[in-house]
N, C-alpha and C positions, 0 to 999 in steps of 0.2 A: 614539808609544808607544813607549816603549825592553821595554816589557812583551811576552815573548815566550810565546808559548803552551805549553803542553807536548804530544806526540806520542807516545798507546800505539798500535801497531799488531798487529791480530788476524789472526795466517796463517791466519787464520781473524779478528785483529781489530789496529785503528791507535789511538793517542791524541795534545796540543798543547803551553805553555811548555813543558807537558810532554805528547806525545805519544802514546797505545799505538794499537803498529799492531795489529787482530784478524787473523789467517786460520785458514783449512778445512786441516782434514788430507786425509785418505783419500779420505772420501763426503762427499758436502754434506746441507744441514736438521740439522746438530747441534744448532744453535740459535746458531750466531754472534750472530745480531739481537740474542735476549734475553738474551742472557752478555753484548754492548754494552750495552744497557741497563739491565742491573743491574748491571754495575761502573759505570755513569754514574750510576743513582741511588745506592752505597752513597759513591760520590764526594763528590755532591752532598752529604749526609748529612751531610758531615765539615767544608759550609762551604765548597766550591769550584765555582766554574762548569764546566761541560762543555758542554761540546756531539759530536758523534757525527758523522762524514761514513760514505755508504756507497758503493763504488766498484764498479761493477757492468762486467764486463768483457766484456757483450756487449755489439754491432756498431750495434741500435737503438740512434737517439737516447733516446729514454725508453720506460717502458712504455707509456702512452698507447695505441698502437695495438697494445700485442700483447693475445693470446687470454688472459684468466684463467685458461682450461685449461692456456696454455702458463707464466703466469708469477705467476700469483694476481692478488691483488689489487691498485689502483692510488691508492697513496695521496696523497689532495691534500691541498701543504700552506699554509699561510695565502695563501703569497703567488703562488700558483695553477699548481705546479709539480705536474707529473705526474710521481712518485718510485715508489720501492721500497717494497712493506709492514712492511720494517723498519724505515723510516721512522716511520711508527704504534707501533711497540714501542718507542722512543724517545722518543714524547711521550707514553705513555700509563706513563712510566717516568719521565721526568724533567719539570720544571717550565718546563726553556725550551722554543722553539718552531724548529722544523726549516722551511728555507727553501729557497730553488734551490739554493742552493751548497751543501748537507750530501746532496746525490748528484749522480755523474757520471756516463755512461759510454765505453764507448771509442768509440761513432759520437762522443759531443758533443768528446772528446780529438782526433781524429784529425780532425772537420768542423772547427776551430777552429785546426787545424796547417795544414790546405791553406790555409784561409783568409787566415792569415799567408803562406801561402808565393806564394795569386796574387796578394799585392799589394806581393808583391815583397820582406816583412821581412825572408829568411835572404839578402836579397844574390845570389840567385842559385846559392846552397849548392845541395848535395846535402841534399836534406829525410828523416833517417833515424830509425828508431825512438829512439835514443841519438845525439844528446842532445835534441831537437826533444820528439819522443813523448812521454819523460820528463821535458821540461822542464815540460811542458804541464802533469803529472798534478801533480808539486811545488808548481806555481803553481797549480791549486785545490784543495788541499791546503791549503796556508797559508790562502788567502784562504776556506776552509769555514772553518777554527780560527777567524780575527778574533782577537777579544781571550778567548777561554775560558782559563780556568787549566788545563783539560785537552780536550785535544779527541780524539776517538775514533774512532779510523781504521776500520774493519770492512772489509775487500774480499772480494769473494763468490767465490760457488766454494771450489776446491780450489786445493792448494797448485801440483800439478801438470797443473794448465790450461792449455793453451798460449795460452788466450785473458789470463790473468792476469801471465806473465812481463812484461808493464811496466811492470805494478803493484811487482811486488816486486821490479823493478829500480831503479822509481824510490823506494824506501822503501830501498834497498842503499844509495843515496844521500843518499837523507836523512837517515842514521843519522852518514853521515859528515862531509855537513854543518854537521850542527847541534851544539851542544854535547854528550858526551859524558849528561850527564843530562838531557838535553830530548828522550828516545826510548828505548821501553820495545816490544819485539817479545813479543807473548802467539799461543800459538798454540792451536786448540780441535783436539783429537786424539778418536780414537774406543778404548776399550777393552771388545772384544765378549769376550761371556761364550761361549764351546762347551760346552752342556750334555752333547755326549757327549762331551767331556774333563773333565768337573768344573772347569774353571777358568778364569779371563779370561788372555787373550792382551794380551800389551804391545809385540808385533811389527809390528800396523800402527803405533803411536804412534813405533815406533823409526826404521820407515823414511820415517814420515812428517814427522819430524825432520830425515833425512838429506836427503829430496828441497828442504827448504828450507835448509843449508845449501849445497847445492847453488848454490842463489841468492844466496851470500851469507850466510845471513838467519839469526844465533842466536838462540833463543827466551829471554828473559829469565822468560816463565812460562809454563806448560804447564797448560790447563783440560783435564781427561781424562774425555770424555763416559763411562757405563755403567750399566748398569742398577741395581746396586747400590755403595754405597762402597768405595771402594781400600782395599785390607789397605797395611799398613805396607811388607809385604815388598814388594808389586806398585810402591807407591809409591821405594823405594828402590833399585832395578833401574833404574825409568824413569830417575831420576836419575842414574845414572852410566852409562847408555848415550847419554843425550841432553846430557848436560854442564850441566845444572840446577840449582841445587841445590833436595835433595827437600823443603824446608819451600816453594819454590815448582812443587811438581809440586801442582798442584790438583784436586780430586774433586770430581766434577759429575754426581751421578746423580741417575737420574729420583726425580723430586717429584711428590707429588700438588695440587700447584699455582705454576704459575709465580713467585707471587710470593713465594714461600720464596728466590727465587732470592739477593736482595740478601741474606739474614741470612743463608745459606748459605755466601756470599763471605766474608762477614766472622766467622763462623764459624772459616773457617781463615786471617784477620787478612790477605789478597786487600788491603784499604785500607793497611795498613799495607806489606807489599813496593811498590805502588805509590808510597806515598809519598816514601820509602826511594829506592828507585832513580831517582825523577825530583826529587828535593833537594827536594820540596814541604815544608812548611810547615804544621800544619794541628793546632792544640790541641784542636780542639772535636773531641770524644766522638761518634759514631754516634748522631742517634739514629733508629729505625729504629720506632718509634711506630705509625707511619703503616702501616707496612707488616705490623706486625704484626696492628693491624685491619683491614686487607684482608683477609690471611688466615684472621683469624676468620670475617669474612663467608662468603669462600669455600665453607671447610669443615664450619660449621657451622649452615647453614640450617633452620630451622624447616619448611619446607613447600615444594610444588616447584608449578610452573605449565608448561606446555606451549606450546608458542607456534611456530604453522606457516610456514615462512618457508618463499615461494612463487615461485622465482626461476630464473633462467636456467643456472645454473652452478654448480648445489647439488650436482654428483658432484665439487664440488675443495671442502672446507670454506675454503683458504687465499683464493678468491674473496669471498669474506665476511669477511675477515679481521677487519678494525675494529668489522662491526658485529654480526659472533660475541661478539666482546667487550665489546662496550656491553650487547646483550642481559644478557650476567654482571652488568657492573655496574649495569645497573639492577637486578638480582638482589639484589645485595650492600645495594641502598638500602630492599626490602624483609623480608631477611632469609628469602631467597627460593631455590632453584635454581635456575636455566632451563634445562629440559629442549629444544630445539632441533628440531624435529620438519620435517627439510629436503624440497621437494615442490619435481619436475621439473615445471615449470608445461609442457614441450610434454607430458605425459602426462598431463595434466587438460585434463578436458571437463566437460560440464553431467551427464552421466550419471554419471561416478565421483565426482564433487567431496565431496557426502555421506559417501562412502565416505574418503575419504582427509582429511577436512577434521574430522568428526566427534569426536572426542576432543582440539581444540584449546582453546587456552582464548583464544587470541589469534592474529590473520590480520597478518605483515609480506611486503610484497610490495617486495623494495631496487630498485635501478638497475639497469640493463642496455643493451645497444642493441641494433639488431635486431628483425624482423620476429616473430621464432622463440619460439613460446611465451606470442607475445603473447595469445590469446583464453586459456587457460588462467587466464591474470593475470585476465581480467576474471570471467573462473568464481570467483574465489577474491574478489574486490571482492564482486563479487554476494553471494555468501553469507556474508560477512564484514555485509555492508549491512542484508540482508534478516531475520539472524539475529539482531542487537543485537549481534554479537561485535565486541570491541577489534580495530580497523582500525588500523595504523601505513601509509602509503605512503612511500619515498623514492623521490626524484627522478622515477622512474620509473614505479612505483608510485602516485604524485601523480598522475601524468598518464593512468594507465591507470582511478585510480575518477573523472577527470573523465569519461574515453571510457564507464565502465560508465554512469555516472550519467546522461550525456546521452544515451546509448540506452535503455534503460528508463524513468527519470523524466522526462526533458525530454524523451521522443518525437522525439527526433534520431536514428532506429534506425539509418543506416549512418555513423554519425557515429565517427572513427580519428584517429590523430596520419597529417599527412601525413610523418613517418616511414615510416609502413606501407604509405601507400598515398595517393596525391600527389595523386588524384584523386576522393578520398572528398566527397561532396556537404556534409558538415558536416565541418569540419577546426576540431576544439575544441583541438585542440594542432600547432604549426605552427612553423618554421623564423621566429624571431624577426631582422630581418637588420638593425637597430641597438640599441643601448641604452647607458647609461652607467656605465659601469666606478665602482668605491669611490670615483678617479680627479677625477668626473667628467668623463672622456673619455670620445667616441662610441666605443664598439669595433665593429664592420660583421662581416659574414660573409653570404654566400649556400651554395646547397647546390653548387655547383663547388667547395666552398674547402677546402683538406685536410682529415682527419680527426684530425689531429694536432695541436694548437696553435692552433686554433681556437674552442675552445668555451669557455664563459663559465667561469670558471675561478677558486678563488682566492677566500678570505673578501671576502663582499658580505655592509653591512647590509640590513636586513629591520624595517621597523614595523608591529607585532600591533596585531591591534583589540584595544581595550580591555574588547569585550564576547564575547570569545572565549574559548574551554577554553585554546590553544595560549597566551596570554597566562598565563590562572591560574597555570600549570605554568610557567613564565621569570618570573611575578613581573615582568616590564616590556617597556615599549611597544617599546623597539630593540635588537635583537639581532644578533648575524652568527654566520653558518655560512659555509661551504665550500663550492664551488659543483662540479660536472662535469658539465655537458649540454649539448647545439645545442639544444634545442627547448623551447617555451613554452608556456604556456595561449595559447589565442585570446583576445584582448579586446574580439573584435566578437560574439565569441560567449557572454560571460561574462552579461550581462544575462538571455539565455536560464535560463541554469543558475542564476542565486540564484533568480528568481522561484521556481520547485519547489523550492526548498530547498537548494542549496549555499547555503554560505558562505567568501566571502573572507577568508579569517582575518590574511593577511599579506601584504604586499604588498614593493617595494624603491621604495627611497628617492625616489626620483620617477615613482612611482604606475603605472608602465608596465608592471611585470609580479609577475606571480601566483606568492606566494612560498608559501603556505602554504593551504588547503582545508581545509572541518570540513562534516558534516552536520548540520542543527538538530535534526533529531529523531532523533539517533543518542547514544545513551550513550558510546562515543568513539570517535569517529570522524575521525583528524587525518593529512593528508598534504601534504607540503613540498616543494620542487623542491630544496630545499638538500639536502646529506648530515650530517645530525648527529654520526655515527658517530665520525666524525672529531676530534670535540671532547671524547669522549667520553675520562675517564680512572678506573683504579680506586678512587681515592681520595675523591674527589668524583661520579663518576658523572656522569650529564644528565638534564636534566629532559624530555627526552621522552624519554627511556627508563627513566625511574624510573615517570614517569607512567604510559607502556606496561606496565611488568609490575605496578603496582599497579591498573591497570584490567583487568589479565589474573586478577589473583586476584577480584578483587569479579566477577567475568563466572565463577568457579569456582565460588566459594560458592553464587552465583545459582541455574546450574543444577544 
């Protein structure tokens, strides 16, 4: 194809024929991911195909083995890649799906360069950051952009980080190598308000742009994060000192709903600026009605419900980012505000469970790894089961539900997972050594396999039992959801559990793996081995979360 995507790079961003590159300024966590996703949604509303890449400067190959406290959630793509949580933002705002090519790290770049060096691809030459590392970065950007009309490339961290310098150099080279209308640089900066002085300071933005210029990068658009909307005097001052047109200095103040941001960007004609600079033609006017509906659902709920999330990483909300959003989406579809009560499972025991969970309308146990906090989760499941409180167990949460049921209903008193006790008498959850993947190939693993890249990952088909509650929610027999786990329910003990009232509501296509469990005599009790939160979006929601929140409302009324 002769079509070349545009690229936009955010210095805090980047993009494809039109590439916008987005980069960050003096501090991190300003919202580059949300800004990238919102811009992508706005351009999609103009009829353009959009994809977004996230470039992470850390040396890990991927975030799969990183602690959630370090990195937040690991988002899993359909093709089974463990990626940065920002890809979750991209998928929730865009209609396009992300793949392995949409996220890469310094570690992956250096690994590929060193593989080529060992194979002799560099013909004995000295391997250097320029050109070998930067060439690999550029190759990956072009591959990730594919045939999209616009590829937005977000560069993680801030412009002054030593780790990000090869990425900044690579996009500088791309600006030269591509046609002038094929790249656009967008830089996200901070406009702090100093209460003592009673004024907004533009100096951090000026310094951040100066740092960009030192790398040979002149921003085309500045997105200025602040508490309040930017005044015209501040905009003109920033434009003067940064060599950016005043109309391209964009105010992005705090908002009460992140779903307002595409509309905020449109109100400042950011889409028109981008289309003009990238020489893209789109006569289609932006249709933002879906986002207006989402905002109304977000900000005008009729009532509220409280969901207790009993997990291992509750000290950092970003560890459950997609899950938090999916619960909100479930609230949107029921005209409800979802209030999340985070409960540290390590602090939960049989003596304080009632005190910590007595005001909840539903209980959710999310995914996780390792033995820490497991018994607290078992207490939470028992509390939900015995009091008929709606329960949703996701991944580990399903396995904990199986363990609790085996111990307290099926009479398998010491039942456990071999992940937590290899010598347990009743291993109701264990390490499955072989299974068929979505393409019919046999995957293998054992206890000595590397933690990274050996899990059951990505979208897999599941067949639902037509008599199940889960089928009634999905309204179809065959569903596809994403996985991220190593352990499975032990088929050898399933019959013992089902005799006592546990129902297997869903299995893998080859009927070898348990995907969904329910409890027959409970009003709403579902455990799923997959992660439904990865496929929830604010416009459509997700059947499991919509049903879960509806059940929470019913329980609240009943109690």
